[in-house]
Each structure stands twice: as C-alpha cells, then as structure tokens.
C-alpha positions in Angstrom: 69.8 31.0 -4.0 68.5 34.2 -1.9 67.3 37.4 -3.9 66.8 40.3 -2.5 64.0 43.1 -3.8 65.8 44.7 -6.1 67.3 41.3 -8.0 63.5 40.0 -7.6 61.9 42.9 -9.4 64.5 42.9 -11.6 63.8 39.1 -12.4 60.2 39.6 -12.9 60.6 42.5 -15.3 62.5 40.3 -17.3 60.0 37.4 -17.0 56.9 39.6 -18.3 58.7 41.5 -20.8 59.8 37.7 -22.5 56.5 35.9 -21.6 58.6 33.8 -19.4 57.0 32.2 -16.3 59.3 29.8 -16.5 61.8 32.3 -15.7 59.9 32.6 -12.2 60.2 29.2 -11.7 63.5 28.4 -12.2 64.4 31.0 -8.9 62.3 28.7 -7.1 64.6 25.3 -5.9 61.5 23.2 -5.2 60.1 23.7 -8.4 63.2 21.7 -9.7 62.6 19.6 -7.5 59.4 18.5 -8.5 59.9 19.1 -11.9 57.5 21.7 -12.4 57.4 23.9 -15.3 55.6 26.9 -17.0 54.7 28.6 -20.6 52.4 31.0 -22.0 49.7 29.5 -24.4 49.8 32.4 -26.9 52.3 35.6 -27.4 49.9 37.9 -27.0 48.2 36.3 -23.9 48.4 35.9 -20.2 47.1 32.3 -19.9 49.9 30.6 -18.7 49.8 26.4 -18.4 51.6 24.7 -15.9 52.9 21.0 -15.8 54.5 18.3 -14.1 56.2 15.7 -15.9 56.1 12.3 -14.7 58.8 11.6 -12.2 59.6 8.8 -10.0 60.5 11.0 -6.7 57.1 12.2 -7.3 55.5 8.6 -6.5 53.6 8.3 -3.2 51.8 4.8 -4.0 53.9 3.1 -5.8 51.0 0.3 -6.0 48.7 2.2 -8.5 51.7 4.0 -9.0 50.1 7.5 -8.2 51.6 10.7 -7.2 52.1 11.9 -3.8 49.3 13.9 -3.0 51.2 16.0 -1.1 53.1 16.8 -4.5 50.4 17.7 -6.3 48.9 20.1 -3.3 52.8 21.8 -3.9 52.3 22.1 -7.1 48.9 23.8 -7.1 50.2 26.3 -4.5 53.2 26.8 -6.3 51.8 27.2 -9.8 49.0 29.8 -8.1 51.8 31.6 -6.4 53.7 32.0 -10.1 50.3 32.8 -11.3 50.1 36.2 -8.7 53.8 37.1 -9.6 53.3 36.7 -13.4 50.3 37.8 -14.0 49.9 40.9 -11.6 51.9 43.9 -11.1 53.5 42.6 -7.8 57.1 42.7 -6.8 56.9 40.8 -3.5 56.7 37.2 -3.4 53.2 36.5 -2.0 52.4 34.8 1.6 49.8 32.2 1.7 47.2 33.0 3.6 45.0 30.1 3.1 45.2 26.8 1.1 42.1 24.6 0.4 42.7 21.6 -1.6 40.3 18.9 -3.1 41.6 16.0 -4.8 39.1 14.7 -6.9 40.7 11.7 -8.1 44.4 10.0 -8.0 47.5 11.4 -10.0 48.1 8.5 -11.9 52.0 8.4 -13.0 51.8 10.8 -16.0 52.1 13.9 -16.6 49.7 16.5 -14.5 48.5 19.8 -16.1 47.5 23.0 -14.2 45.7 26.5 -14.8 44.9 29.5 -12.5 42.5 32.3 -12.5 42.8 35.3 -10.5 39.4 35.8 -8.6 39.9 39.1 -7.2 43.0 40.9 -6.3 42.4 43.8 -3.4 44.9 46.2 -1.7 46.8 43.7 0.6 44.9 40.1 -0.7 44.7 37.9 -3.7 42.2 34.8 -4.1 43.2 32.4 -7.2 42.0 29.1 -8.1 44.0 26.4 -9.5 42.9 23.4 -11.4 45.1 20.3 -12.2 44.3 17.8 -14.8 45.8 14.6 -16.8 44.0 13.4 -20.0 41.4 16.2 -19.9 40.7 19.5 -18.4 36.7 18.6 -18.2 37.7 15.9 -15.9 40.2 17.8 -12.9 42.3 15.5 -10.9 42.4 18.3 -8.2 41.5 21.9 -7.4 42.5 24.4 -4.7 41.4 28.0 -3.4 44.3 30.0 -2.3 44.2 33.1 -0.5 47.5 35.1 -0.6 48.9 38.3 1.1 50.7 41.0 -1.1 51.5 43.7 1.0 
C-alpha cells in the first residue's frame, strides 16, 4: 500500500482526532507482520502504550524461548516513529538518522510493552527514547535512542 502526502496527512489527522495511534500503525505492513499494537492510555492524554503480543513467528531462540532481538529492535524503532507521527505536528514519515539499542534482558515469549518519550524536537531533527519491558516497567528488557529527520 502506497500513500501519497495528502492521504498520509488525512490519515494522521483522523488518528489524532480519534485518539487512535493504532490507525497509523495499520498503515505500516511491518507492524501487522510482527503484531505491533498501540493505544492511548487516557482519553485526555497523549501517553501511548505500545505492545507486541507473543507470536511464534517472532521467536529467535526456541530453546529459551526468546523473542528475536531484531524483532525487539524493529518494534522499538517502529514505536518511536509512530510516537513522532502521533504526538507531533509532523506530516512526513520520519527518516531514521541514528538508532542505538541496548539489550538489557532476554525478551521472553510473552507480551512486550513499550513507551516512548520525545526528548527534543528541532526544526529538522527529533530525538526520541523508547523503553521495552515485559512484567515490570522498572525492569526494562531493552532501551533505544532514535534520531529522526522530519523535513
């Protein structure tokens, strides 16, 4: 599915008005391939919770079993880019300039949650952090720092 700028702008506007970041995720085939989902935590808030349901196709190490590190990294990058599109007044798909990922614990075969924070928005660059956890947000399994070009 290919979107032109007008369609993308309309889709982003609708998603923001309806407090539905999932509508943006649904435009990206990779998100459905890995099973990424998102929702706003409170109706009057922009705090978005991202999650990745357990899915056998996401397993990288079947002996543990553990989620593939590339899936975790892709999920965090995807979540950070959706955070930019959903929370900022941006109508272009952000391009990754730099992405740094720290794996802290194995991602076990269960749901992975993530939240993102826009640390700084400039005229051309946005800095976002993303943190993934499973049982407790205080014990993350991975953290990422992302720089996106938005112009």
